[in-house]
N, CA and C atoms as a LAMMPS dump frame, in Angstrom:
ITEM: TIMESTEP
0
ITEM: NUMBER OF ATOMS
207
ITEM: BOX BOUNDS ff ff ff
-5.0000000000000000e+02 5.0000000000000000e+02
-5.0000000000000000e+02 5.0000000000000000e+02
-5.0000000000000000e+02 5.0000000000000000e+02
ITEM: ATOMS id mol type element x y z
1 1 1 N 326.475 -156.695 -375.211
2 1 2 C 327.621 -155.859 -375.447
3 1 3 C 327.734 -154.829 -374.328
4 2 1 N 328.921 -154.678 -373.784
5 2 2 C 329.153 -153.733 -372.701
6 2 3 C 329.359 -152.325 -373.248
7 3 1 N 328.748 -151.363 -372.543
8 3 2 C 328.856 -149.953 -372.935
9 3 3 C 328.92 -149.082 -371.684
10 4 1 N 329.546 -147.918 -371.816
11 4 2 C 329.593 -146.947 -370.722
12 4 3 C 328.265 -146.206 -370.649
13 5 1 N 327.814 -145.949 -369.422
14 5 2 C 326.58 -145.213 -369.175
15 5 3 C 326.897 -144.135 -368.136
16 6 1 N 326.383 -142.926 -368.363
17 6 2 C 326.645 -141.795 -367.458
18 6 3 C 325.494 -141.607 -366.476
19 7 1 N 325.822 -141.441 -365.207
20 7 2 C 324.861 -141.027 -364.197
21 7 3 C 324.856 -139.501 -364.253
22 8 1 N 323.882 -138.929 -364.968
23 8 2 C 323.859 -137.499 -365.233
24 8 3 C 323.828 -136.656 -363.957
25 9 1 N 323.07 -137.083 -362.943
26 9 2 C 322.994 -136.319 -361.692
27 9 3 C 324.35 -136.24 -361.003
28 10 1 N 325.034 -137.35 -360.956
29 10 2 C 326.352 -137.373 -360.316
30 10 3 C 327.361 -136.557 -361.131
31 11 1 N 327.282 -136.663 -362.445
32 11 2 C 328.19 -135.92 -363.324
33 11 3 C 327.966 -134.417 -363.189
34 12 1 N 326.729 -133.992 -363.163
35 12 2 C 326.415 -132.568 -363.05
36 12 3 C 326.798 -131.984 -361.694
37 13 1 N 326.758 -132.798 -360.664
38 13 2 C 327.027 -132.296 -359.32
39 13 3 C 328.513 -132.146 -359.026
40 14 1 N 329.346 -132.561 -359.953
41 14 2 C 330.782 -132.528 -359.711
42 14 3 C 331.366 -131.13 -359.861
43 15 1 N 331.94 -130.628 -358.796
44 15 2 C 332.631 -129.336 -358.857
45 15 3 C 333.929 -129.504 -359.635
46 16 1 N 334.511 -130.694 -359.579
47 16 2 C 335.785 -130.948 -360.247
48 16 3 C 335.681 -130.828 -361.764
49 17 1 N 334.515 -131.114 -362.3
50 17 2 C 334.376 -131.164 -363.753
51 17 3 C 333.567 -130.009 -364.344
52 18 1 N 332.951 -129.192 -363.519
53 18 2 C 332.145 -128.1 -364.05
54 18 3 C 333.02 -127.149 -364.842
55 19 1 N 332.504 -126.711 -365.966
56 19 2 C 333.2 -125.773 -366.847
57 19 3 C 334.533 -126.305 -367.368
58 20 1 N 334.663 -127.618 -367.425
59 20 2 C 335.876 -128.241 -367.955
60 20 3 C 335.489 -129.365 -368.896
61 21 1 N 336.43 -129.794 -369.698
62 21 2 C 336.208 -130.971 -370.521
63 21 3 C 336.103 -132.182 -369.603
64 22 1 N 335.455 -133.218 -370.076
65 22 2 C 335.3 -134.44 -369.286
66 22 3 C 336.67 -135.064 -369.038
67 23 1 N 337.039 -135.196 -367.769
68 23 2 C 338.334 -135.772 -367.423
69 23 3 C 338.447 -137.224 -367.869
70 24 1 N 337.372 -137.977 -367.728
71 24 2 C 337.38 -139.381 -368.135
72 24 3 C 337.429 -139.517 -369.651
73 25 1 N 336.857 -138.563 -370.355
74 25 2 C 336.865 -138.601 -371.812
75 25 3 C 338.255 -138.493 -372.407
76 26 1 N 339.169 -137.92 -371.65
77 26 2 C 340.548 -137.771 -372.139
78 26 3 C 341.243 -139.115 -372.32
79 27 1 N 340.817 -140.142 -371.581
80 27 2 C 341.452 -141.454 -371.682
81 27 3 C 340.689 -142.429 -372.571
82 28 1 N 339.555 -142.015 -373.089
83 28 2 C 338.727 -142.9 -373.921
84 28 3 C 339.442 -143.172 -375.251
85 29 1 N 339.798 -144.432 -375.519
86 29 2 C 340.532 -144.743 -376.741
87 29 3 C 339.713 -144.562 -378.021
88 30 1 N 338.392 -144.583 -377.897
89 30 2 C 337.547 -144.433 -379.09
90 30 3 C 336.908 -143.049 -379.186
91 31 1 N 337.218 -142.186 -378.211
92 31 2 C 336.657 -140.827 -378.164
93 31 3 C 335.127 -140.841 -378.1
94 32 1 N 334.59 -141.832 -377.387
95 32 2 C 333.136 -141.98 -377.273
96 32 3 C 332.548 -141.136 -376.145
97 33 1 N 333.373 -140.676 -375.24
98 33 2 C 332.914 -139.941 -374.059
99 33 3 C 333.366 -138.491 -374.166
100 34 1 N 332.401 -137.573 -374.085
101 34 2 C 332.735 -136.157 -374.254
102 34 3 C 331.601 -135.293 -373.736
103 35 1 N 331.842 -133.995 -373.663
104 35 2 C 330.811 -133.026 -373.308
105 35 3 C 330.441 -132.237 -374.556
106 36 1 N 329.156 -132.06 -374.775
107 36 2 C 328.689 -131.217 -375.876
108 36 3 C 328.793 -129.751 -375.489
109 37 1 N 328.598 -129.487 -374.195
110 37 2 C 328.651 -128.134 -373.651
111 37 3 C 329.36 -128.236 -372.307
112 38 1 N 330.215 -127.308 -371.995
113 38 2 C 330.989 -127.386 -370.768
114 38 3 C 330.151 -127.359 -369.495
115 39 1 N 328.941 -126.823 -369.571
116 39 2 C 328.078 -126.753 -368.39
117 39 3 C 327.074 -127.902 -368.314
118 40 1 N 327.169 -128.857 -369.215
119 40 2 C 326.274 -130.009 -369.251
120 40 3 C 327.039 -131.274 -368.86
121 41 1 N 326.312 -132.351 -368.525
122 41 2 C 326.999 -133.605 -368.204
123 41 3 C 327.632 -134.215 -369.454
124 42 1 N 328.549 -135.101 -369.237
125 42 2 C 329.176 -135.823 -370.344
126 42 3 C 328.156 -136.757 -370.996
127 43 1 N 328.426 -137.117 -372.231
128 43 2 C 327.586 -138.059 -372.965
129 43 3 C 328.476 -139.148 -373.556
130 44 1 N 327.853 -140.276 -373.873
131 44 2 C 328.563 -141.395 -374.495
132 44 3 C 327.951 -141.634 -375.868
133 45 1 N 328.777 -141.645 -376.873
134 45 2 C 328.315 -142.037 -378.204
135 45 3 C 328.398 -143.563 -378.243
136 46 1 N 327.245 -144.186 -378.029
137 46 2 C 327.163 -145.632 -377.832
138 46 3 C 327.801 -146.421 -378.977
139 47 1 N 327.64 -145.98 -380.196
140 47 2 C 328.203 -146.705 -381.336
141 47 3 C 329.73 -146.726 -381.333
142 48 1 N 330.335 -145.776 -380.659
143 48 2 C 331.799 -145.729 -380.586
144 48 3 C 332.354 -146.441 -379.357
145 49 1 N 331.569 -146.502 -378.288
146 49 2 C 332.033 -147.085 -377.023
147 49 3 C 332.301 -148.585 -377.193
148 50 1 N 333.496 -149.013 -376.752
149 50 2 C 333.823 -150.446 -376.825
150 50 3 C 333.715 -151.136 -375.47
151 51 1 N 333.288 -150.391 -374.433
152 51 2 C 333.07 -150.973 -373.112
153 51 3 C 334.338 -151.353 -372.372
154 52 1 N 335.472 -150.763 -372.731
155 52 2 C 336.759 -151.133 -372.135
156 52 3 C 336.869 -150.777 -370.652
157 53 1 N 336.183 -149.706 -370.208
158 53 2 C 336.21 -149.314 -368.805
159 53 3 C 337.332 -148.376 -368.42
160 54 1 N 338.145 -147.938 -369.369
161 54 2 C 339.229 -147.001 -369.048
162 54 3 C 338.689 -145.737 -368.381
163 55 1 N 337.521 -145.293 -368.802
164 55 2 C 336.919 -144.065 -368.275
165 55 3 C 336.517 -144.207 -366.804
166 56 1 N 336.176 -145.412 -366.38
167 56 2 C 335.771 -145.64 -364.983
168 56 3 C 336.853 -145.202 -364.004
169 57 1 N 338.078 -145.537 -364.328
170 57 2 C 339.209 -145.249 -363.441
171 57 3 C 339.506 -143.758 -363.364
172 58 1 N 339.177 -143.028 -364.411
173 58 2 C 339.547 -141.617 -364.491
174 58 3 C 338.477 -140.664 -363.97
175 59 1 N 337.211 -141.091 -363.932
176 59 2 C 336.122 -140.211 -363.501
177 59 3 C 336.248 -139.926 -362
178 60 1 N 336.459 -138.66 -361.618
179 60 2 C 336.68 -138.337 -360.207
180 60 3 C 335.449 -138.483 -359.32
181 61 1 N 334.257 -138.562 -359.913
182 61 2 C 333.034 -138.668 -359.106
183 61 3 C 332.293 -139.983 -359.322
184 62 1 N 332.933 -140.907 -360.012
185 62 2 C 332.349 -142.243 -360.249
186 62 3 C 330.973 -142.149 -360.907
187 63 1 N 330.859 -141.29 -361.916
188 63 2 C 329.58 -141.077 -362.602
189 63 3 C 329.405 -141.999 -363.805
190 64 1 N 330.352 -142.908 -364.026
191 64 2 C 330.29 -143.785 -365.188
192 64 3 C 330.151 -145.228 -364.729
193 65 1 N 329.26 -145.938 -365.375
194 65 2 C 329.06 -147.366 -365.133
195 65 3 C 329.247 -148.091 -366.456
196 66 1 N 329.663 -149.328 -366.401
197 66 2 C 329.718 -150.164 -367.599
198 66 3 C 328.575 -151.165 -367.458
199 67 1 N 327.692 -151.172 -368.443
200 67 2 C 326.509 -152.036 -368.387
201 67 3 C 326.331 -152.784 -369.693
202 68 1 N 325.607 -153.866 -369.587
203 68 2 C 325.22 -154.64 -370.767
204 68 3 C 324.057 -153.94 -371.433
205 69 1 N 324.184 -153.596 -372.693
206 69 2 C 323.11 -152.95 -373.443
207 69 3 C 322.669 -153.795 -374.594
């Protein structure tokens, strides 16, 4: 089953996303991608992720991968 996975180092290093909601999470149809804290990297709720890849196109720093889990 395909799922989104976050590269935490790349996500944290993004100036574009610091102190903001996850830009890629805004397009997630299942609301599986979000930030728990604005100063932390985004997380994926694996049980909700359907592996569609919509978030890949929206992430400005390419911190999201779709992998077989």
